[in-house]
N, C-alpha and C positions, 0 to 999 in steps of 0.2 A: 464359338460354339461348334461349328464346324469340325476344327481341329480335334477338339475335345470328342467329338462322335467318331473321329477316324482314330484316335488312339483308343477309344473303346472298342471300336471293332478289331483292333489289333491284339488287344487283349482277350476279347472274346474269341475270336477265330471263328470261321466257318467250320460246322462239322466238330466242334470241341467235344471231345470224348469224356471229360472227366466232370462235366455239369456246372451249372450256374453257382451251387454252393462252393466248388473248388476256386472258382473264380472271384466270390467275393471274398472268401477267406487269404485269398493272394493279395487282393488290393488293400483289405483292412491291415494285413501284416505290413505290406509295403508303406502304408501310410504311416502308422504308427513309430514304425522303424525310422523312417525319413524324419519324423516330427521329434523323435528322441535324438539323432544326429544332429538336428537344427538347436534343437537346446544347448546340445555340447557345443556347437558351432559359436552360439552367440557368447557362452561363456568365455571361449578362446578370444572372441573378438574383445569381449570386455577388459579383460586382462591386458590386452594390446592396448586398448584404449585409454586405460588408467596411466599410461606411461607419458601420453600428451596432456597437454589441456586446449583441445579445439572443440568450438563451440557445436560445430555443425555434425560433425561426425559422432560426437556422444549423444546429440540429440536424435540424430537418425538411428543410430544403434539401439539406444533404449524404446525409441516409438516404433520400431518395426519389430522387437523381440517377440510379441505375442501375435500381432496380425498377420506376419508370415506364417506362424506355425498353425494359425487358424485358417490360413487360406488353405494350406496342404491338407487340413483335415475337411474344408470344403469341398475341394476336388476329388478327395477319396470318397465323401459322401456322395457327390455326383456320379462318379463312376459306378458305385453300386447301386444307386437308383436306375441307373441306364441299364444295369444289366439284368435287373429284376423287373423292369417297367412292362415285361410280359406277363406277370403274375398279379400285376396292379389293376386297378380299376380304369376306365378311361377318362373320368373326372380327376383322378388322383395325377395320371400321366400328364394331363395339361396342366397341373399346378407345379410341376417338379422344376420347368425350365425357368418360369418367371419368379418362384421362390428361391431358386440359385443366383439369379440373376440380384434381386433385392439383396440377399444374404454378401454377395461379394461386393456390391455398391457400398453396403453398410460398412463392409471390413476395410475398404479402401478408405471411406469417410474417416473411420475411427482411427486407421493409421496416421492420417494428416492431423487431425485433432490432436492426437499423441504427440506428434511431432512438434506442433506449435506450442503445445504446455511444457515440453521440455525444453525448447528453446529460450522460452520465457523463462522457467527455471533457472537455466543457465546463465542467461544475461543479468539477472538478478544476484548469482553468485559472485563473489568476489575472485577474480583470476582467470575469468574466461575473456571478459572484455578488456580491450587495452585502456579504453576511457571509462570510467564509471557513467552508467547511463540511468536516465531518471526512471525510478521504480513506476512511478504513476504512468508515464508515459508508455512503458513497455508493456503493463497490465492493459490499458486501453487499446493497443495494437493488437494485442494477443486475442483479448474477448472480440473485437470487430473480426479478425479473422477467423476464429471459430465459429461466430455467428454466421458467416459467410459460408463456411464449409457445410453447417448444419442444413441451411436453406438450400444450397445447392444440390447437396445430397438428397434431401427430400424432395426437391424437384424432378430430380433425375428418376428416383422411384417411383414417383407417378407416373412418370411418362413411361417406365417400364412396365409398371403395373395397367398400361393403357388409358389412364386419364388425361384428357387435354390440359396441357401446362398453360396455354394461353387462357383457357377458362377460369382455371383456378387463379391465374393472375387476376382476371378479369373481376372475379368473385371478391379477391382479397382487397381490390381498390375499392368496390362499394361497400364491402363491409368494413373497410378500414374507417371509413366515415362514422358508421354507427358505432366502431370500436371507439374513436376518437372521442366521442362525446361522453360514453358510459366510462371511459377511464383517462379522462383529462388529468387527473391527480397524478396517475401513473406515467402519463407520457410528459407531464412538466417535470415530474422526477427525472426521468430519462434523459430529457433536453438538459435539465439542471447537471446530471452527470457530465453529458457532453460538453457542456460550458468548462466545467472542471478540468476535464482533459484536456481541453483547447488552452485555456486561460492559465490554466495551472497556478492558481492562487496559493494552492498547498498540495504537499506530496504526501506518500505516506511517510511516517516517521515523524513529521513536522509537529509542532506543537502551535496551536491555534486557540484564538480566545474570539468571542464578540461582544463588545459593549450594549450591543443591542438585546441579547438574549444570554441566558445563563449556560454557555457553551464554553468551555475551556478544558485542554486536554490533549493528548497526544492522538494523531490520526493513525489508526491500526489499518483500516481497509476502505477502498474507494468502490462502490458497487453501483450498478446502473439506476437503482431505486434508493438505497440508502449509504450513508457514511459512517463508519463506525469508529467513533473518538473515546479514547480511555482517559477518563478524568483522573485527576491528581489522587483520589481517593479509592482508584483502581476499580472504579465501576465502569462498565461499557455503556456509552451514550449513542444512541441510534437516531442520526439527523437525516430528515428527507432532503435529498438533494436540490429539490426545488427552493427551500429554505435560502441557500447560499446565493442565489440570485435576488434577493431582497433585504439582504442584513448586510452590516458593514462587519468585517472579519478582520482581525489582526493576526500576522504571523511573527510573532516573536524569534521563532527559529532562523528568520533571514535577518535579523537585525545586525549592524555591523560591528556597534559597540555596546556597551551596559554604562548608563549613567549613575552616577553618585552625586546625589541631591541633598545637602544636609544643612540645617540650620542650628548654629551653634551659640549658646547665651552665656556671658559672663557677668559678673557682677558690677555695678554701678560705682562700685569702690575701685574696680582695675580700669577705670577709663583710661588712664595714662599708658598701660601696657598694651592696650586694645591693639594700636596701629604696629607694635613691634608683634605682637601674636599672628596678626593678618598675615604681617610678611613672613614670616616664618612657616606658616602654613602652606603659604603659596610656594615657597622655596622647596619644602618636602614634597609636594605634589610635582614639582618639575623634575625633581631629583629619582621620583620614585618609578622604578623600571616597568610596572604594571599598569601605568597611566599613558594614555596615548597625548602627547604633547602636541600631537597635530590636530587635535580637535578642542573646542572651546574650553576655556580654563578660568574659572572666575573664583576669586576669595575676596569678599567685599562686606564692610560692614552697611548692615542691611534697613535695620529700625531700633527705635528705642521701644523695648518691650515693656511692660507694666513691671517688671521686677528684674529686667535684664537688658544688657546690650546685645543685640543679636548681630551676628555675620554669617553668611551662606558659604556652602562651598559647591561650587558646581564644574563637575569634571567628567571624563569618560576612560573606561579601561581598556584594556587590549583585549582581554577575554570576552566572550559571549557565554561561555560555560556558566551555568546558573550557580553551581557549588562554588567553583573558582571564583566568581565576580563575588561571593559574599567573605570569603576567606581574604580577598584585596580589600574589599570595604571594611571590614573589622580591623584588619592593618591600618588603614589610613586613619580610622576613628581612634584607635589606641595612639597613633602617633600624635593627633591632634590633642589628646589628653596630656601626652607627655610635654607638648610646647606650652600649654595653658599652664601646666604645673612649674615648666621651667622659669617662665616669667615672674612667678610669684603670685599668680592671678588662680581663682577658683570659677567653677561654673555657677553659673545663679540658678537658684529655686525659687519658687513663689513664695515671698516674703510680705507682711504687713506691718506697718510703724504705726504705733499707738502713741499720740500726742495726748497729755493731761494737762487739763487747764489747771493753773495756781499751784501746780505741782501736789495736788492732792487727789488719792485714789478715790475712783467713784465708791460710793457705798453700795453693797449688794444684801439685798433684803431677801432671807431664806425663810419661806413658808413651809408649813407641815408641822 
């Protein structure tokens, strides 16, 4: 502040002959001119930054674009108020320095928050990070950093305005107990969100479902209070984070394989061909390039059904992609059908056998 006053003294000068109006005009003109050149300067820097994919300089450039220009405007406004303070009331003069300090602190905090947000966005953008980072972890760290900057900036502003920070912290400790009882559900959701960020049972983009609740869909956003899940019928589902601490949750997105488990039934008349059919189906699965042969592979006669001889197919595909899996499963089922037909057998369907005593048809009485 002392250096700023010295600069103001040089600009004003003792015994200036042109008066304060000319001085204010010069300062406003120079402030706007410098702001204009800064805008052009940042455009030039942006063109140079686009030639490389560097995480930090791109984030710093985008974060500082507006705060630097607003800082120049603040300094210009401070000089104008310093020149004209003799024309103001005493009470208004006393407000200028604290107001300028508050705006300066807020501008710095805003610049840091912008830098954190830009770095978060770039870390999620392919091409910036050498190794892909977990989007959920990046979001959690960015939220914690932004919250820390906001709290720190708020405390510094209170200290600048003459409030005792120690008293505020003590009041916050006592008030926190009351708030804890009044907002226990909110705090439960907050700590539930913390557990999601720490344990990471799922991330943004994962497909999750709960056998305990009717929850199934793709995770779109993980907040401090709610997690937004997009169901498969494209409806948003908002789930309180505290719920995830008390329910079982499946994450099919992290499965290593997908399973084919089907039961096939042939006629009792084809019992002689059943053994060869089973061997052919098993060999077909062994030769199939989309089947993982390192996993369990079973083709066995399983049971005598009411109207069929049942054997089951149990195997795993290499792919976990939902669409590709069904294409592979369809191909396997068609190949099984071809094998059954090749061996002169047929698939069974529900049938009934009617035995007639003494070879006579039962009489049917029709009334009406």
